[in-house]
Gaussian input, Z-matrix of N, CA and C with variables (Angstrom, degrees):
# hf/3-21g

backbone

0 1
 N
 C     1     B1
 C     2     B2     1     A1
 N     3     B3     2     A2     1     D1
 C     4     B4     3     A3     2     D2
 C     5     B5     4     A4     3     D3
 N     6     B6     5     A5     4     D4
 C     7     B7     6     A6     5     D5
 C     8     B8     7     A7     6     D6
 N     9     B9     8     A8     7     D7
 C    10    B10     9     A9     8     D8
 C    11    B11    10    A10     9     D9
 N    12    B12    11    A11    10    D10
 C    13    B13    12    A12    11    D11
 C    14    B14    13    A13    12    D12
 N    15    B15    14    A14    13    D13
 C    16    B16    15    A15    14    D14
 C    17    B17    16    A16    15    D15
 N    18    B18    17    A17    16    D16
 C    19    B19    18    A18    17    D17
 C    20    B20    19    A19    18    D18
 N    21    B21    20    A20    19    D19
 C    22    B22    21    A21    20    D20
 C    23    B23    22    A22    21    D21
 N    24    B24    23    A23    22    D22
 C    25    B25    24    A24    23    D23
 C    26    B26    25    A25    24    D24
 N    27    B27    26    A26    25    D25
 C    28    B28    27    A27    26    D26
 C    29    B29    28    A28    27    D27
 N    30    B30    29    A29    28    D28
 C    31    B31    30    A30    29    D29
 C    32    B32    31    A31    30    D30
 N    33    B33    32    A32    31    D31
 C    34    B34    33    A33    32    D32
 C    35    B35    34    A34    33    D33
 N    36    B36    35    A35    34    D34
 C    37    B37    36    A36    35    D35
 C    38    B38    37    A37    36    D36
 N    39    B39    38    A38    37    D37
 C    40    B40    39    A39    38    D38
 C    41    B41    40    A40    39    D39
 N    42    B42    41    A41    40    D40
 C    43    B43    42    A42    41    D41
 C    44    B44    43    A43    42    D42
 N    45    B45    44    A44    43    D43
 C    46    B46    45    A45    44    D44
 C    47    B47    46    A46    45    D45
 N    48    B48    47    A47    46    D46
 C    49    B49    48    A48    47    D47
 C    50    B50    49    A49    48    D48
 N    51    B51    50    A50    49    D49
 C    52    B52    51    A51    50    D50
 C    53    B53    52    A52    51    D51
 N    54    B54    53    A53    52    D52
 C    55    B55    54    A54    53    D53
 C    56    B56    55    A55    54    D54
 N    57    B57    56    A56    55    D55
 C    58    B58    57    A57    56    D56
 C    59    B59    58    A58    57    D57
 N    60    B60    59    A59    58    D58
 C    61    B61    60    A60    59    D59
 C    62    B62    61    A61    60    D60
 N    63    B63    62    A62    61    D61
 C    64    B64    63    A63    62    D62
 C    65    B65    64    A64    63    D63
 N    66    B66    65    A65    64    D64
 C    67    B67    66    A66    65    D65
 C    68    B68    67    A67    66    D66
 N    69    B69    68    A68    67    D67
 C    70    B70    69    A69    68    D68
 C    71    B71    70    A70    69    D69
 N    72    B72    71    A71    70    D70
 C    73    B73    72    A72    71    D71
 C    74    B74    73    A73    72    D72
 N    75    B75    74    A74    73    D73
 C    76    B76    75    A75    74    D74
 C    77    B77    76    A76    75    D75
 N    78    B78    77    A77    76    D76
 C    79    B79    78    A78    77    D77
 C    80    B80    79    A79    78    D78
 N    81    B81    80    A80    79    D79
 C    82    B82    81    A81    80    D80
 C    83    B83    82    A82    81    D81
 N    84    B84    83    A83    82    D82
 C    85    B85    84    A84    83    D83
 C    86    B86    85    A85    84    D84
 N    87    B87    86    A86    85    D85
 C    88    B88    87    A87    86    D86
 C    89    B89    88    A88    87    D87
 N    90    B90    89    A89    88    D88
 C    91    B91    90    A90    89    D89
 C    92    B92    91    A91    90    D90
 N    93    B93    92    A92    91    D91
 C    94    B94    93    A93    92    D92
 C    95    B95    94    A94    93    D93
 N    96    B96    95    A95    94    D94
 C    97    B97    96    A96    95    D95
 C    98    B98    97    A97    96    D96
 N    99    B99    98    A98    97    D97
 C   100   B100    99    A99    98    D98
 C   101   B101   100   A100    99    D99
 N   102   B102   101   A101   100   D100
 C   103   B103   102   A102   101   D101
 C   104   B104   103   A103   102   D102
 N   105   B105   104   A104   103   D103
 C   106   B106   105   A105   104   D104
 C   107   B107   106   A106   105   D105
 N   108   B108   107   A107   106   D106
 C   109   B109   108   A108   107   D107
 C   110   B110   109   A109   108   D108
 N   111   B111   110   A110   109   D109
 C   112   B112   111   A111   110   D110
 C   113   B113   112   A112   111   D111
 N   114   B114   113   A113   112   D112
 C   115   B115   114   A114   113   D113
 C   116   B116   115   A115   114   D114
 N   117   B117   116   A116   115   D115
 C   118   B118   117   A117   116   D116
 C   119   B119   118   A118   117   D117
 N   120   B120   119   A119   118   D118
 C   121   B121   120   A120   119   D119
 C   122   B122   121   A121   120   D120
 N   123   B123   122   A122   121   D121
 C   124   B124   123   A123   122   D122
 C   125   B125   124   A124   123   D123
 N   126   B126   125   A125   124   D124
 C   127   B127   126   A126   125   D125
 C   128   B128   127   A127   126   D126
 N   129   B129   128   A128   127   D127
 C   130   B130   129   A129   128   D128
 C   131   B131   130   A130   129   D129
 N   132   B132   131   A131   130   D130
 C   133   B133   132   A132   131   D131
 C   134   B134   133   A133   132   D132
 N   135   B135   134   A134   133   D133
 C   136   B136   135   A135   134   D134
 C   137   B137   136   A136   135   D135
 N   138   B138   137   A137   136   D136
 C   139   B139   138   A138   137   D137
 C   140   B140   139   A139   138   D138
 N   141   B141   140   A140   139   D139
 C   142   B142   141   A141   140   D140
 C   143   B143   142   A142   141   D141
 N   144   B144   143   A143   142   D142
 C   145   B145   144   A144   143   D143
 C   146   B146   145   A145   144   D144
 N   147   B147   146   A146   145   D145
 C   148   B148   147   A147   146   D146
 C   149   B149   148   A148   147   D147
 N   150   B150   149   A149   148   D148
 C   151   B151   150   A150   149   D149
 C   152   B152   151   A151   150   D150
 N   153   B153   152   A152   151   D151
 C   154   B154   153   A153   152   D152
 C   155   B155   154   A154   153   D153
 N   156   B156   155   A155   154   D154
 C   157   B157   156   A156   155   D155
 C   158   B158   157   A157   156   D156
 N   159   B159   158   A158   157   D157
 C   160   B160   159   A159   158   D158
 C   161   B161   160   A160   159   D159
 N   162   B162   161   A161   160   D160
 C   163   B163   162   A162   161   D161
 C   164   B164   163   A163   162   D162
 N   165   B165   164   A164   163   D163
 C   166   B166   165   A165   164   D164
 C   167   B167   166   A166   165   D165
 N   168   B168   167   A167   166   D166
 C   169   B169   168   A168   167   D167
 C   170   B170   169   A169   168   D168
 N   171   B171   170   A170   169   D169
 C   172   B172   171   A171   170   D170
 C   173   B173   172   A172   171   D171
 N   174   B174   173   A173   172   D172
 C   175   B175   174   A174   173   D173
 C   176   B176   175   A175   174   D174
 N   177   B177   176   A176   175   D175
 C   178   B178   177   A177   176   D176
 C   179   B179   178   A178   177   D177
 N   180   B180   179   A179   178   D178
 C   181   B181   180   A180   179   D179
 C   182   B182   181   A181   180   D180
 N   183   B183   182   A182   181   D181
 C   184   B184   183   A183   182   D182
 C   185   B185   184   A184   183   D183
 N   186   B186   185   A185   184   D184
 C   187   B187   186   A186   185   D185
 C   188   B188   187   A187   186   D186
 N   189   B189   188   A188   187   D187
 C   190   B190   189   A189   188   D188
 C   191   B191   190   A190   189   D189
 N   192   B192   191   A191   190   D190
 C   193   B193   192   A192   191   D191
 C   194   B194   193   A193   192   D192
 N   195   B195   194   A194   193   D193
 C   196   B196   195   A195   194   D194
 C   197   B197   196   A196   195   D195
 N   198   B198   197   A197   196   D196
 C   199   B199   198   A198   197   D197
 C   200   B200   199   A199   198   D198
 N   201   B201   200   A200   199   D199
 C   202   B202   201   A201   200   D200
 C   203   B203   202   A202   201   D201
 N   204   B204   203   A203   202   D202
 C   205   B205   204   A204   203   D203
 C   206   B206   205   A205   204   D204
 N   207   B207   206   A206   205   D205
 C   208   B208   207   A207   206   D206
 C   209   B209   208   A208   207   D207
 N   210   B210   209   A209   208   D208
 C   211   B211   210   A210   209   D209
 C   212   B212   211   A211   210   D210
 N   213   B213   212   A212   211   D211
 C   214   B214   213   A213   212   D212
 C   215   B215   214   A214   213   D213
 N   216   B216   215   A215   214   D214
 C   217   B217   216   A216   215   D215
 C   218   B218   217   A217   216   D216
 N   219   B219   218   A218   217   D217
 C   220   B220   219   A219   218   D218
 C   221   B221   220   A220   219   D219
 N   222   B222   221   A221   220   D220
 C   223   B223   222   A222   221   D221
 C   224   B224   223   A223   222   D222
 N   225   B225   224   A224   223   D223
 C   226   B226   225   A225   224   D224
 C   227   B227   226   A226   225   D225
 N   228   B228   227   A227   226   D226
 C   229   B229   228   A228   227   D227
 C   230   B230   229   A229   228   D228
 N   231   B231   230   A230   229   D229
 C   232   B232   231   A231   230   D230
 C   233   B233   232   A232   231   D231
 N   234   B234   233   A233   232   D232
 C   235   B235   234   A234   233   D233
 C   236   B236   235   A235   234   D234
 N   237   B237   236   A236   235   D235
 C   238   B238   237   A237   236   D236
 C   239   B239   238   A238   237   D237
 N   240   B240   239   A239   238   D238
 C   241   B241   240   A240   239   D239
 C   242   B242   241   A241   240   D240
 N   243   B243   242   A242   241   D241
 C   244   B244   243   A243   242   D242
 C   245   B245   244   A244   243   D243
 N   246   B246   245   A245   244   D244
 C   247   B247   246   A246   245   D245
 C   248   B248   247   A247   246   D246
 N   249   B249   248   A248   247   D247
 C   250   B250   249   A249   248   D248
 C   251   B251   250   A250   249   D249
 N   252   B252   251   A251   250   D250
 C   253   B253   252   A252   251   D251
 C   254   B254   253   A253   252   D252
 N   255   B255   254   A254   253   D253
 C   256   B256   255   A255   254   D254
 C   257   B257   256   A256   255   D255
 N   258   B258   257   A257   256   D256
 C   259   B259   258   A258   257   D257
 C   260   B260   259   A259   258   D258
 N   261   B261   260   A260   259   D259
 C   262   B262   261   A261   260   D260
 C   263   B263   262   A262   261   D261
 N   264   B264   263   A263   262   D262
 C   265   B265   264   A264   263   D263
 C   266   B266   265   A265   264   D264
 N   267   B267   266   A266   265   D265
 C   268   B268   267   A267   266   D266
 C   269   B269   268   A268   267   D267
 N   270   B270   269   A269   268   D268
 C   271   B271   270   A270   269   D269
 C   272   B272   271   A271   270   D270
 N   273   B273   272   A272   271   D271
 C   274   B274   273   A273   272   D272
 C   275   B275   274   A274   273   D273
 N   276   B276   275   A275   274   D274
 C   277   B277   276   A276   275   D275
 C   278   B278   277   A277   276   D276
 N   279   B279   278   A278   277   D277
 C   280   B280   279   A279   278   D278
 C   281   B281   280   A280   279   D279
 N   282   B282   281   A281   280   D280
 C   283   B283   282   A282   281   D281
 C   284   B284   283   A283   282   D282
 N   285   B285   284   A284   283   D283
 C   286   B286   285   A285   284   D284
 C   287   B287   286   A286   285   D285
 N   288   B288   287   A287   286   D286
 C   289   B289   288   A288   287   D287
 C   290   B290   289   A289   288   D288
 N   291   B291   290   A290   289   D289
 C   292   B292   291   A291   290   D290
 C   293   B293   292   A292   291   D291
 N   294   B294   293   A293   292   D292
 C   295   B295   294   A294   293   D293
 C   296   B296   295   A295   294   D294
 N   297   B297   296   A296   295   D295
 C   298   B298   297   A297   296   D296
 C   299   B299   298   A298   297   D297
 N   300   B300   299   A299   298   D298
 C   301   B301   300   A300   299   D299
 C   302   B302   301   A301   300   D300
 N   303   B303   302   A302   301   D301
 C   304   B304   303   A303   302   D302
 C   305   B305   304   A304   303   D303
 N   306   B306   305   A305   304   D304
 C   307   B307   306   A306   305   D305
 C   308   B308   307   A307   306   D306
 N   309   B309   308   A308   307   D307
 C   310   B310   309   A309   308   D308
 C   311   B311   310   A310   309   D309
 N   312   B312   311   A311   310   D310
 C   313   B313   312   A312   311   D311
 C   314   B314   313   A313   312   D312
 N   315   B315   314   A314   313   D313
 C   316   B316   315   A315   314   D314
 C   317   B317   316   A316   315   D315
 N   318   B318   317   A317   316   D316
 C   319   B319   318   A318   317   D317
 C   320   B320   319   A319   318   D318
 N   321   B321   320   A320   319   D319
 C   322   B322   321   A321   320   D320
 C   323   B323   322   A322   321   D321
 N   324   B324   323   A323   322   D322
 C   325   B325   324   A324   323   D323
 C   326   B326   325   A325   324   D324
 N   327   B327   326   A326   325   D325
 C   328   B328   327   A327   326   D326
 C   329   B329   328   A328   327   D327

   B1=1.4666
   B2=1.5331
   B3=1.3128
   B4=1.4681
   B5=1.5317
   B6=1.3275
   B7=1.4639
   B8=1.5289
   B9=1.3384
   B10=1.4641
   B11=1.5233
   B12=1.3293
   B13=1.4592
   B14=1.5276
   B15=1.3322
   B16=1.4594
   B17=1.5281
   B18=1.3199
   B19=1.4578
   B20=1.5248
   B21=1.3318
   B22=1.4761
   B23=1.5177
   B24=1.3262
   B25=1.4696
   B26=1.5182
   B27=1.3306
   B28=1.4684
   B29=1.5231
   B30=1.3243
   B31=1.4639
   B32=1.5299
   B33=1.3203
   B34=1.4666
   B35=1.5341
   B36=1.3370
   B37=1.4680
   B38=1.5258
   B39=1.3054
   B40=1.4644
   B41=1.5264
   B42=1.3294
   B43=1.4646
   B44=1.5296
   B45=1.3184
   B46=1.4664
   B47=1.5274
   B48=1.3326
   B49=1.4707
   B50=1.5262
   B51=1.3256
   B52=1.4705
   B53=1.5289
   B54=1.3140
   B55=1.4637
   B56=1.5312
   B57=1.3289
   B58=1.4639
   B59=1.5159
   B60=1.3338
   B61=1.4673
   B62=1.5217
   B63=1.3207
   B64=1.4602
   B65=1.5221
   B66=1.3115
   B67=1.4547
   B68=1.5224
   B69=1.3256
   B70=1.4632
   B71=1.5212
   B72=1.3119
   B73=1.4595
   B74=1.5271
   B75=1.3297
   B76=1.4576
   B77=1.5185
   B78=1.3312
   B79=1.4667
   B80=1.5249
   B81=1.3228
   B82=1.4665
   B83=1.5210
   B84=1.3248
   B85=1.4675
   B86=1.5249
   B87=1.3211
   B88=1.4646
   B89=1.5233
   B90=1.3235
   B91=1.4571
   B92=1.5308
   B93=1.3337
   B94=1.4623
   B95=1.5254
   B96=1.3351
   B97=1.4574
   B98=1.5123
   B99=1.3169
   B100=1.4629
   B101=1.5179
   B102=1.3399
   B103=1.4619
   B104=1.5276
   B105=1.2946
   B106=1.4561
   B107=1.5239
   B108=1.3214
   B109=1.4686
   B110=1.5309
   B111=1.3171
   B112=1.4697
   B113=1.5261
   B114=1.3054
   B115=1.4652
   B116=1.5320
   B117=1.3286
   B118=1.4659
   B119=1.5396
   B120=1.3265
   B121=1.4692
   B122=1.5299
   B123=1.3170
   B124=1.4601
   B125=1.5161
   B126=1.3251
   B127=1.4673
   B128=1.5209
   B129=1.3361
   B130=1.4648
   B131=1.5265
   B132=1.3301
   B133=1.4699
   B134=1.5313
   B135=1.3211
   B136=1.4639
   B137=1.5250
   B138=1.3153
   B139=1.4637
   B140=1.5305
   B141=1.3326
   B142=1.4641
   B143=1.5264
   B144=1.3147
   B145=1.4539
   B146=1.5262
   B147=1.3337
   B148=1.4606
   B149=1.5289
   B150=1.3181
   B151=1.4607
   B152=1.5257
   B153=1.3250
   B154=1.4611
   B155=1.5335
   B156=1.3333
   B157=1.4574
   B158=1.5325
   B159=1.3256
   B160=1.4624
   B161=1.5293
   B162=1.3094
   B163=1.4562
   B164=1.5253
   B165=1.3463
   B166=1.4686
   B167=1.5355
   B168=1.3215
   B169=1.4655
   B170=1.5205
   B171=1.3226
   B172=1.4694
   B173=1.5251
   B174=1.3249
   B175=1.4620
   B176=1.5177
   B177=1.3368
   B178=1.4628
   B179=1.5226
   B180=1.3341
   B181=1.4633
   B182=1.5251
   B183=1.3064
   B184=1.4660
   B185=1.5303
   B186=1.3101
   B187=1.4720
   B188=1.5248
   B189=1.3261
   B190=1.4588
   B191=1.5304
   B192=1.3168
   B193=1.4583
   B194=1.5116
   B195=1.3192
   B196=1.4666
   B197=1.5289
   B198=1.3219
   B199=1.4599
   B200=1.5216
   B201=1.3159
   B202=1.4605
   B203=1.5260
   B204=1.3168
   B205=1.4629
   B206=1.5129
   B207=1.3033
   B208=1.4692
   B209=1.5243
   B210=1.3134
   B211=1.4642
   B212=1.5260
   B213=1.3322
   B214=1.4652
   B215=1.5275
   B216=1.3107
   B217=1.4602
   B218=1.5285
   B219=1.3057
   B220=1.4623
   B221=1.5088
   B222=1.3116
   B223=1.4628
   B224=1.5233
   B225=1.3283
   B226=1.4623
   B227=1.5249
   B228=1.3367
   B229=1.4648
   B230=1.5277
   B231=1.3182
   B232=1.4593
   B233=1.5285
   B234=1.3238
   B235=1.4663
   B236=1.5315
   B237=1.3240
   B238=1.4642
   B239=1.5284
   B240=1.3119
   B241=1.4642
   B242=1.5272
   B243=1.3223
   B244=1.4617
   B245=1.5318
   B246=1.3290
   B247=1.4679
   B248=1.5313
   B249=1.3115
   B250=1.4690
   B251=1.5294
   B252=1.3285
   B253=1.4629
   B254=1.5269
   B255=1.3331
   B256=1.4641
   B257=1.5283
   B258=1.3349
   B259=1.4598
   B260=1.5174
   B261=1.3213
   B262=1.4676
   B263=1.5282
   B264=1.3194
   B265=1.4671
   B266=1.5262
   B267=1.3268
   B268=1.4636
   B269=1.5237
   B270=1.3237
   B271=1.4578
   B272=1.5289
   B273=1.3153
   B274=1.4681
   B275=1.5326
   B276=1.3275
   B277=1.4692
   B278=1.5281
   B279=1.3283
   B280=1.4690
   B281=1.5306
   B282=1.3233
   B283=1.4586
   B284=1.5258
   B285=1.3307
   B286=1.4592
   B287=1.5336
   B288=1.3307
   B289=1.4706
   B290=1.5277
   B291=1.3086
   B292=1.4656
   B293=1.5278
   B294=1.3324
   B295=1.4686
   B296=1.5306
   B297=1.3193
   B298=1.4617
   B299=1.5328
   B300=1.3139
   B301=1.4638
   B302=1.5279
   B303=1.3353
   B304=1.4701
   B305=1.5238
   B306=1.3048
   B307=1.4684
   B308=1.5294
   B309=1.3065
   B310=1.4675
   B311=1.5279
   B312=1.3193
   B313=1.4650
   B314=1.5272
   B315=1.3205
   B316=1.4695
   B317=1.5159
   B318=1.3273
   B319=1.4575
   B320=1.5207
   B321=1.3211
   B322=1.4629
   B323=1.5216
   B324=1.3355
   B325=1.4678
   B326=1.5152
   B327=1.2904
   B328=1.4451
   B329=1.4728
   A1=108.81
   A2=115.98
   A3=122.38
   A4=112.28
   A5=116.85
   A6=121.24
   A7=110.86
   A8=117.43
   A9=120.93
   A10=111.04
   A11=117.31
   A12=121.02
   A13=109.90
   A14=117.47
   A15=121.64
   A16=109.99
   A17=116.98
   A18=120.97
   A19=110.47
   A20=117.89
   A21=120.73
   A22=111.14
   A23=117.13
   A24=120.71
   A25=110.37
   A26=116.56
   A27=121.32
   A28=109.74
   A29=116.89
   A30=120.77
   A31=111.31
   A32=116.89
   A33=120.42
   A34=110.28
   A35=116.53
   A36=120.85
   A37=109.74
   A38=117.00
   A39=120.98
   A40=111.14
   A41=117.04
   A42=119.70
   A43=112.00
   A44=118.32
   A45=122.32
   A46=113.09
   A47=117.27
   A48=119.93
   A49=108.00
   A50=117.19
   A51=119.47
   A52=112.90
   A53=115.00
   A54=122.53
   A55=107.85
   A56=116.56
   A57=120.69
   A58=114.01
   A59=117.13
   A60=122.05
   A61=109.08
   A62=115.80
   A63=122.19
   A64=108.70
   A65=115.60
   A66=120.48
   A67=107.54
   A68=116.41
   A69=120.46
   A70=111.23
   A71=114.60
   A72=120.96
   A73=110.19
   A74=116.13
   A75=121.32
   A76=113.36
   A77=117.23
   A78=120.54
   A79=110.31
   A80=116.67
   A81=120.25
   A82=109.90
   A83=116.52
   A84=120.47
   A85=110.84
   A86=117.43
   A87=121.31
   A88=110.68
   A89=116.57
   A90=121.27
   A91=111.19
   A92=115.98
   A93=120.66
   A94=112.37
   A95=116.97
   A96=120.31
   A97=113.39
   A98=116.30
   A99=121.03
   A100=110.05
   A101=115.38
   A102=120.73
   A103=108.77
   A104=115.87
   A105=119.90
   A106=112.45
   A107=117.09
   A108=119.26
   A109=112.03
   A110=115.87
   A111=120.35
   A112=110.86
   A113=117.02
   A114=120.30
   A115=110.86
   A116=116.53
   A117=119.92
   A118=110.19
   A119=116.68
   A120=120.23
   A121=108.37
   A122=116.91
   A123=121.16
   A124=112.09
   A125=117.10
   A126=119.99
   A127=110.19
   A128=115.97
   A129=120.01
   A130=109.76
   A131=115.62
   A132=119.80
   A133=110.08
   A134=117.20
   A135=120.73
   A136=111.01
   A137=116.95
   A138=121.99
   A139=111.98
   A140=117.57
   A141=120.66
   A142=112.21
   A143=117.28
   A144=120.84
   A145=112.20
   A146=116.65
   A147=120.38
   A148=111.11
   A149=117.03
   A150=121.68
   A151=110.62
   A152=115.58
   A153=120.04
   A154=110.83
   A155=116.58
   A156=121.60
   A157=110.72
   A158=116.31
   A159=121.10
   A160=108.36
   A161=116.27
   A162=122.06
   A163=107.76
   A164=118.23
   A165=120.64
   A166=112.11
   A167=114.74
   A168=121.88
   A169=113.03
   A170=117.62
   A171=120.69
   A172=111.40
   A173=118.48
   A174=122.14
   A175=113.36
   A176=117.71
   A177=121.33
   A178=108.69
   A179=115.18
   A180=122.37
   A181=109.06
   A182=117.38
   A183=117.96
   A184=110.46
   A185=116.84
   A186=121.78
   A187=114.08
   A188=116.74
   A189=121.13
   A190=112.86
   A191=116.69
   A192=120.26
   A193=114.39
   A194=116.43
   A195=120.75
   A196=110.30
   A197=116.11
   A198=122.16
   A199=110.21
   A200=116.44
   A201=121.05
   A202=113.35
   A203=118.10
   A204=120.10
   A205=114.49
   A206=117.38
   A207=121.10
   A208=113.83
   A209=118.01
   A210=120.21
   A211=112.92
   A212=118.17
   A213=121.56
   A214=112.44
   A215=117.74
   A216=121.25
   A217=113.63
   A218=117.77
   A219=120.40
   A220=113.27
   A221=116.56
   A222=122.89
   A223=106.38
   A224=118.51
   A225=120.30
   A226=114.73
   A227=117.74
   A228=120.00
   A229=114.21
   A230=118.24
   A231=120.48
   A232=112.36
   A233=117.96
   A234=120.27
   A235=110.46
   A236=116.11
   A237=120.73
   A238=110.47
   A239=117.50
   A240=120.81
   A241=111.04
   A242=117.24
   A243=120.88
   A244=110.87
   A245=116.58
   A246=120.12
   A247=110.95
   A248=116.58
   A249=119.76
   A250=111.35
   A251=117.09
   A252=119.64
   A253=111.26
   A254=116.73
   A255=122.18
   A256=111.51
   A257=116.88
   A258=121.14
   A259=115.04
   A260=117.32
   A261=121.67
   A262=108.75
   A263=116.62
   A264=121.19
   A265=110.13
   A266=115.38
   A267=122.91
   A268=108.82
   A269=116.48
   A270=121.80
   A271=107.44
   A272=116.93
   A273=122.83
   A274=111.83
   A275=116.04
   A276=123.36
   A277=113.82
   A278=117.15
   A279=120.78
   A280=109.65
   A281=115.59
   A282=121.15
   A283=109.65
   A284=115.70
   A285=122.19
   A286=107.09
   A287=117.91
   A288=122.60
   A289=110.85
   A290=116.24
   A291=122.95
   A292=112.65
   A293=118.05
   A294=120.60
   A295=112.53
   A296=117.03
   A297=121.45
   A298=111.29
   A299=116.48
   A300=121.94
   A301=113.35
   A302=116.17
   A303=120.16
   A304=111.56
   A305=116.20
   A306=123.73
   A307=107.73
   A308=115.81
   A309=121.83
   A310=108.31
   A311=118.36
   A312=120.47
   A313=114.46
   A314=118.35
   A315=119.25
   A316=112.49
   A317=117.88
   A318=119.79
   A319=111.78
   A320=117.59
   A321=123.05
   A322=112.16
   A323=116.53
   A324=118.13
   A325=109.50
   A326=117.27
   A327=118.83
   A328=110.37
   D1=132.74
   D2=-176.64
   D3=-61.29
   D4=-40.39
   D5=-179.31
   D6=-61.30
   D7=-43.50
   D8=-179.65
   D9=-62.87
   D10=-39.05
   D11=178.45
   D12=-63.45
   D13=-44.95
   D14=178.22
   D15=-60.59
   D16=-46.09
   D17=-179.62
   D18=-59.64
   D19=-42.25
   D20=179.08
   D21=-62.96
   D22=-36.94
   D23=176.73
   D24=-65.16
   D25=-41.07
   D26=177.43
   D27=-60.58
   D28=-46.80
   D29=-178.19
   D30=-63.77
   D31=-35.38
   D32=178.72
   D33=-62.81
   D34=-41.70
   D35=177.74
   D36=-65.32
   D37=-45.43
   D38=-177.19
   D39=-60.29
   D40=-38.33
   D41=179.46
   D42=-67.99
   D43=-14.25
   D44=178.75
   D45=-89.11
   D46=-12.35
   D47=-179.14
   D48=-64.19
   D49=122.82
   D50=-178.61
   D51=-65.66
   D52=152.36
   D53=173.90
   D54=-54.38
   D55=133.49
   D56=178.34
   D57=82.50
   D58=10.38
   D59=178.41
   D60=-126.73
   D61=161.15
   D62=176.32
   D63=-136.15
   D64=162.14
   D65=171.87
   D66=-139.70
   D67=178.33
   D68=-176.93
   D69=-113.35
   D70=162.24
   D71=176.39
   D72=-56.90
   D73=-44.53
   D74=-178.63
   D75=-66.16
   D76=-36.89
   D77=178.59
   D78=-65.21
   D79=-38.11
   D80=177.19
   D81=-66.45
   D82=-44.29
   D83=179.20
   D84=-59.96
   D85=-44.96
   D86=179.48
   D87=-62.19
   D88=-43.93
   D89=179.56
   D90=-58.61
   D91=-38.21
   D92=-178.46
   D93=-81.29
   D94=1.89
   D95=178.79
   D96=78.91
   D97=19.12
   D98=-179.65
   D99=-124.92
   D100=48.72
   D101=179.61
   D102=-50.97
   D103=135.51
   D104=-177.92
   D105=97.11
   D106=-3.30
   D107=179.85
   D108=-108.14
   D109=32.89
   D110=179.17
   D111=-57.36
   D112=-35.46
   D113=179.78
   D114=-64.39
   D115=-37.52
   D116=178.11
   D117=-67.33
   D118=-35.03
   D119=174.19
   D120=-61.43
   D121=-40.46
   D122=176.59
   D123=-60.88
   D124=-39.43
   D125=177.13
   D126=-63.87
   D127=-39.99
   D128=177.19
   D129=-61.71
   D130=-40.39
   D131=179.39
   D132=-61.84
   D133=-41.99
   D134=179.28
   D135=-59.83
   D136=-37.74
   D137=-179.67
   D138=-78.00
   D139=-19.05
   D140=-175.27
   D141=-60.94
   D142=-24.39
   D143=-177.24
   D144=-73.83
   D145=-14.05
   D146=177.49
   D147=-97.56
   D148=-2.04
   D149=-178.45
   D150=-79.65
   D151=146.83
   D152=176.19
   D153=-82.23
   D154=-10.93
   D155=179.58
   D156=-79.97
   D157=156.05
   D158=175.61
   D159=-83.24
   D160=108.20
   D161=-178.92
   D162=-120.51
   D163=110.86
   D164=-178.07
   D165=-75.46
   D166=68.04
   D167=-175.33
   D168=-60.59
   D169=-22.81
   D170=-178.65
   D171=-65.28
   D172=-15.47
   D173=-178.54
   D174=-88.48
   D175=7.76
   D176=178.47
   D177=-114.28
   D178=122.47
   D179=-177.14
   D180=-130.21
   D181=178.03
   D182=178.52
   D183=-79.80
   D184=176.87
   D185=-172.87
   D186=-65.52
   D187=-13.38
   D188=178.29
   D189=-103.59
   D190=3.11
   D191=-179.20
   D192=85.59
   D193=15.01
   D194=179.13
   D195=-84.13
   D196=144.51
   D197=179.15
   D198=-83.99
   D199=65.08
   D200=-173.74
   D201=-69.62
   D202=-21.74
   D203=-179.20
   D204=-95.29
   D205=10.07
   D206=-172.16
   D207=-60.83
   D208=-28.41
   D209=-177.65
   D210=-72.93
   D211=-6.96
   D212=178.95
   D213=-90.98
   D214=0.93
   D215=-175.73
   D216=-95.59
   D217=8.95
   D218=178.83
   D219=90.30
   D220=-39.46
   D221=176.00
   D222=-134.36
   D223=138.36
   D224=-176.53
   D225=-63.90
   D226=-12.85
   D227=-177.90
   D228=-98.99
   D229=-11.49
   D230=-173.58
   D231=-63.62
   D232=-45.05
   D233=-179.32
   D234=-58.62
   D235=-46.20
   D236=179.04
   D237=-62.17
   D238=-43.61
   D239=-179.33
   D240=-62.27
   D241=-42.13
   D242=179.28
   D243=-62.78
   D244=-44.75
   D245=179.39
   D246=-65.65
   D247=-42.94
   D248=179.70
   D249=-64.32
   D250=-32.33
   D251=177.80
   D252=-68.03
   D253=-16.86
   D254=176.99
   D255=-98.32
   D256=8.07
   D257=175.66
   D258=90.23
   D259=14.54
   D260=-179.42
   D261=-100.53
   D262=122.90
   D263=-178.92
   D264=-85.40
   D265=135.83
   D266=-179.91
   D267=-122.13
   D268=132.69
   D269=173.52
   D270=-132.95
   D271=126.57
   D272=-179.58
   D273=52.13
   D274=47.38
   D275=177.99
   D276=63.41
   D277=22.40
   D278=-179.98
   D279=-131.45
   D280=139.96
   D281=179.24
   D282=-72.61
   D283=127.49
   D284=175.92
   D285=-77.64
   D286=136.40
   D287=-176.90
   D288=56.86
   D289=48.29
   D290=-176.00
   D291=-48.34
   D292=-47.20
   D293=-177.21
   D294=-62.09
   D295=-29.47
   D296=178.54
   D297=-64.37
   D298=-32.51
   D299=-176.38
   D300=-101.86
   D301=-4.10
   D302=-175.31
   D303=-73.49
   D304=131.26
   D305=176.80
   D306=-110.66
   D307=122.01
   D308=-179.46
   D309=-95.38
   D310=111.70
   D311=-177.80
   D312=-57.96
   D313=-29.50
   D314=-176.68
   D315=-70.19
   D316=-23.51
   D317=-179.03
   D318=-110.31
   D319=-11.21
   D320=-178.65
   D321=55.57
   D322=30.85
   D323=178.17
   D324=-68.75
   D325=151.84
   D326=-177.21
   D327=-132.98

């Protein structure tokens, strides 16, 4: 199934995000050559919670650094707690100094 293959590609990128860094749905989509499919990356993220693989989904946020996927973690505070445990400060569901923590998959900067 084409969707499953895309989702596996998304998960492979997510597992490459370094500890203490985040990326966006759109950055993952662009990296995979499907610019404009950020929403499909979001669907993959929703399914990641049913995967037996370790997928650090908490490291994927929207293009403005907002924790838009936080409601998929079972408790609205878990995503923030995971990011804060990696040294990322969150205020009002938004990453402080977002660009400082942003990881661009196309350059693999860390």
